[in-house]
C-alpha positions as CSV (number, residue, x, y, z in Angstrom):
1,X,-15.2,-31.6,4.4
2,X,-18.2,-33.9,3.9
3,X,-21.1,-33.0,1.7
4,X,-23.4,-32.4,4.7
5,X,-21.0,-30.0,6.4
6,X,-21.5,-26.3,6.0
7,X,-18.6,-24.3,4.4
8,X,-15.9,-23.3,6.9
9,X,-15.3,-19.7,7.7
10,X,-12.2,-18.2,6.1
11,X,-11.2,-16.9,9.6
12,X,-9.0,-18.9,11.9
13,X,-10.5,-19.5,15.4
14,X,-7.2,-19.6,17.3
15,X,-6.2,-16.0,16.7
16,X,-7.0,-12.8,18.7
17,X,-10.3,-11.4,17.6
18,X,-11.0,-8.1,15.9
19,X,-12.1,-5.7,18.7
20,X,-13.6,-2.2,18.8
21,X,-10.2,-0.9,19.9
22,X,-8.6,-2.0,16.7
23,X,-11.3,-0.1,14.7
24,X,-10.8,3.0,16.8
25,X,-7.0,3.0,16.4
26,X,-7.3,2.3,12.7
27,X,-9.8,5.2,12.3
28,X,-7.4,7.5,14.1
29,X,-4.5,6.4,11.9
30,X,-6.5,7.2,8.8
31,X,-7.6,10.6,10.1
32,X,-4.0,11.6,11.2
33,X,-2.5,10.3,7.9
34,X,-5.1,12.1,5.7
35,X,-4.8,15.3,7.7
36,X,-1.1,15.3,7.5
37,X,-1.0,14.8,3.7
38,X,-3.6,17.5,3.2
39,X,-1.6,19.9,5.3
40,X,1.6,19.2,3.4
41,X,0.0,19.5,0.0
42,X,-1.5,22.8,1.1
43,X,1.9,24.0,2.3
44,X,3.4,23.4,-1.1
45,X,0.6,25.2,-2.9
46,X,-0.3,22.1,-4.9
47,X,-3.6,22.5,-6.7
48,X,-5.5,19.6,-8.2
49,X,-9.0,19.0,-9.4
50,X,-11.8,17.6,-7.2
51,X,-11.6,14.2,-9.0
52,X,-7.9,13.8,-8.3
53,X,-8.4,14.9,-4.7
54,X,-11.1,12.3,-4.3
55,X,-8.9,9.5,-5.6
56,X,-6.0,10.5,-3.4
57,X,-8.4,10.6,-0.4
58,X,-9.1,6.9,-1.1
59,X,-5.3,6.3,-1.1
60,X,-5.0,8.0,2.3
61,X,-7.7,5.7,3.8
62,X,-5.7,2.6,2.7
63,X,-2.4,4.1,3.7
64,X,-3.6,5.2,7.1
65,X,-5.0,1.7,7.7
66,X,-1.7,0.1,6.7
67,X,0.2,2.4,9.1
68,X,-2.2,1.0,11.8
69,X,-1.0,-2.4,10.8
70,X,2.5,-1.4,11.6
71,X,1.3,-0.3,15.1
72,X,-0.3,-3.7,15.5
73,X,2.9,-5.3,14.6
74,X,4.8,-3.3,17.2
75,X,2.3,-4.0,19.9
76,X,2.1,-7.7,19.3
77,X,5.9,-8.1,19.1
78,X,6.3,-6.2,22.4
79,X,4.0,-8.7,24.0
80,X,6.0,-11.6,22.7
81,X,3.4,-12.7,20.1
82,X,4.5,-14.1,16.8
83,X,3.7,-11.5,14.2
84,X,3.7,-11.6,11.2
85,X,2.6,-15.2,11.0
86,X,0.3,-15.5,7.9
87,X,1.1,-14.3,4.4
88,X,-1.4,-11.5,4.5
89,X,0.2,-10.2,7.7
90,X,3.5,-9.9,5.8
91,X,1.6,-8.1,3.1
92,X,0.1,-5.7,5.7
93,X,3.6,-4.8,7.0
94,X,4.9,-4.3,3.4
95,X,2.0,-2.0,2.6
96,X,2.5,-0.1,5.9
97,X,6.2,0.5,5.1
98,X,5.2,1.8,1.7
99,X,2.7,4.1,3.3
100,X,5.4,5.5,5.6
101,X,7.8,6.0,2.7
102,X,5.1,7.8,0.8
103,X,4.5,10.1,3.7
104,X,8.2,10.7,4.1
105,X,8.3,11.8,0.4
106,X,5.5,14.3,1.1
107,X,7.5,15.7,4.1
108,X,10.7,16.1,2.1
109,X,8.8,17.9,-0.7
110,X,7.2,20.2,1.8
111,X,10.5,21.1,3.5
112,X,12.2,21.6,0.1
113,X,9.5,24.0,-1.0
114,X,9.2,25.9,2.3
115,X,10.1,29.6,2.3
116,X,13.0,29.0,4.8
117,X,14.6,26.4,2.5
118,X,17.5,28.0,0.5
119,X,16.7,28.2,-3.2
120,X,13.7,26.9,-5.1
121,X,13.4,23.2,-5.8
122,X,10.9,22.2,-8.5
123,X,8.5,19.6,-7.1
124,X,8.5,17.1,-10.0
125,X,12.3,16.7,-10.4
126,X,12.6,16.3,-6.6
127,X,9.8,13.8,-6.6
128,X,11.6,11.8,-9.4
129,X,14.8,11.8,-7.4
130,X,13.0,10.3,-4.3
131,X,11.6,7.5,-6.3
132,X,14.8,5.6,-6.2
133,X,15.0,5.0,-2.5
134,X,11.2,4.5,-2.4
135,X,11.1,1.8,-5.0
136,X,14.2,0.1,-3.9
137,X,13.2,-0.2,-0.2
138,X,9.7,-1.3,-1.3
139,X,11.3,-4.0,-3.5
140,X,13.6,-5.1,-0.6
141,X,10.8,-5.6,1.9
142,X,8.9,-7.7,-0.6
143,X,12.0,-9.8,-1.1
144,X,12.3,-10.3,2.7
145,X,8.6,-11.2,2.8
146,X,9.1,-13.8,0.0
147,X,11.9,-15.3,1.9
148,X,9.8,-15.6,5.1
149,X,6.5,-17.0,3.8
150,X,6.2,-20.7,3.5
151,X,3.6,-21.2,0.7
152,X,5.3,-21.2,-2.8
153,X,2.4,-19.3,-4.4
154,X,2.7,-16.5,-1.8
155,X,6.4,-16.5,-2.3
156,X,5.9,-16.0,-6.0
157,X,3.4,-13.3,-5.3
158,X,5.9,-11.3,-3.3
159,X,8.7,-11.8,-5.8
160,X,6.4,-10.5,-8.5
161,X,5.7,-7.5,-6.3
162,X,9.4,-6.9,-5.9
163,X,10.0,-7.1,-9.7
164,X,7.1,-4.6,-10.3
165,X,8.7,-2.2,-7.9
166,X,12.0,-2.3,-9.9
167,X,10.1,-2.0,-13.2
168,X,8.1,0.9,-11.7
169,X,11.3,2.7,-10.8
170,X,12.4,2.5,-14.5
171,X,9.0,3.6,-15.8
172,X,8.7,6.6,-13.4
173,X,12.2,7.9,-13.3
174,X,13.7,6.9,-16.7
175,X,10.5,7.2,-18.7
176,X,9.0,10.4,-17.3
177,X,5.6,11.2,-16.0
178,X,3.8,9.7,-19.0
179,X,4.9,6.2,-18.0
180,X,3.8,6.9,-14.4
181,X,0.4,5.8,-15.4
182,X,1.9,2.5,-16.7
183,X,3.4,2.1,-13.2
184,X,-0.2,2.2,-11.8
185,X,-1.4,-0.3,-14.3
186,X,1.3,-2.7,-13.0
187,X,-0.2,-2.5,-9.5
188,X,-3.6,-3.5,-10.9
189,X,-1.8,-6.6,-12.1
190,X,-0.7,-7.3,-8.5
191,X,-4.3,-7.2,-7.5
192,X,-5.3,-9.7,-10.2
193,X,-2.5,-12.1,-9.2
194,X,-3.5,-11.8,-5.5
195,X,-7.1,-12.8,-6.4
196,X,-5.7,-16.0,-8.0
197,X,-3.6,-16.7,-4.9
198,X,-6.6,-16.1,-2.5
199,X,-8.9,-18.3,-4.6
200,X,-6.4,-21.2,-4.4
201,X,-6.1,-20.8,-0.7
202,X,-9.9,-21.0,-0.4
203,X,-10.0,-24.1,-2.6
204,X,-7.6,-25.8,-0.2
205,X,-9.7,-24.8,2.8
206,X,-7.0,-22.6,4.4
207,X,-8.2,-20.4,7.3
208,X,-6.4,-17.2,8.4
209,X,-6.8,-14.5,11.0
210,X,-8.5,-11.2,10.4
211,X,-5.1,-9.5,10.2
212,X,-4.3,-11.7,7.2
213,X,-7.5,-10.6,5.5
214,X,-6.7,-6.9,6.4
215,X,-3.5,-7.1,4.4
216,X,-5.3,-8.8,1.5
217,X,-8.1,-6.3,1.6
218,X,-5.7,-3.3,1.6
219,X,-3.8,-4.7,-1.4
220,X,-7.1,-4.9,-3.2
221,X,-7.9,-1.4,-2.1
222,X,-4.6,0.0,-3.5
223,X,-5.1,-1.9,-6.7
224,X,-8.5,-0.3,-7.2
225,X,-7.0,3.1,-6.4
226,X,-4.3,2.5,-9.1
227,X,-7.0,1.4,-11.5
228,X,-9.0,4.6,-10.9
229,X,-5.8,6.7,-11.3
230,X,-4.9,4.9,-14.5
231,X,-8.4,5.5,-15.9
232,X,-8.3,9.2,-14.9
233,X,-4.8,9.7,-16.4
234,X,-5.8,7.9,-19.6
235,X,-9.1,9.6,-20.3
236,X,-8.9,12.8,-18.2
237,X,-5.2,13.6,-18.4
238,X,-5.8,17.4,-18.3
239,X,-7.2,17.0,-14.8
240,X,-3.8,15.8,-13.6
241,X,-1.4,17.8,-15.7
242,X,-3.0,21.1,-15.1
C-alpha cells in the first residue's frame, strides 16, 4: 500500500454482504434463546439478583447470535457454498456449538428438577456433572478448528482455547464453585490473545468477510461477559451465592 493510498477496509469485497434478513434472523435467535433460558430458570425456581440477571442477559445476546451463526452455516452449506472459510467463521461455529451445549444443560437441569421427575436432584451437583461433556466437546471442536485453519497464529489461538477448556473443567469440577470465577478469568485471557491475533492480521493487511468479524466480535463479547462475571463474583460474591 503506497503512502498516498487510503487504508483498506478490513472487509473482503468478494463475499456475500450483510443484509437486513441476517439482522432479522439474528434478532429472532437472540429473542428465542433468551426467552427459553428465562423460562427454564423460572421453572427451576432459580432466584438471582438484578445484577446477575443483567449480566446473564448479556450472555444470552451473544449466545443467541452465535446460534444464528450455526443457522448461517447450515444455509450456506446447503447451497454448496464453502463455509467456514475464514478463521473467525470457525470461531463463530465453535461459539455456536458452545451456546447450544449451554442451552442443553439448562434443559437437563429443568427436566431433573420438574415435579414429574422421580426424586429430587440438587441443581449444583447436577450442573457439576454436566460440565464434563460440555468442556470436552468444547475442547474437541476447538481442536478441529485448529486443524482446519491455515494461519499458524489462529491455529495457536484455537489450541489455547482447547487447553483452557480442559483447565476450566478441572477448575469447575475438581475445585468447586470458588474456582468457577477463575474459569471465567481464563476466558478473559482468550479475548486478550484474540486482540493480538487480530492486530497482527490488520498489520498484514488481511481482509475478511463480515461473518469472520461476527465470530471475532462475539468472542470479545463473551470475554467482556466473563470479565463482568469475574468482577461481580470477586467483589459482590453474596449476590451470586445467595
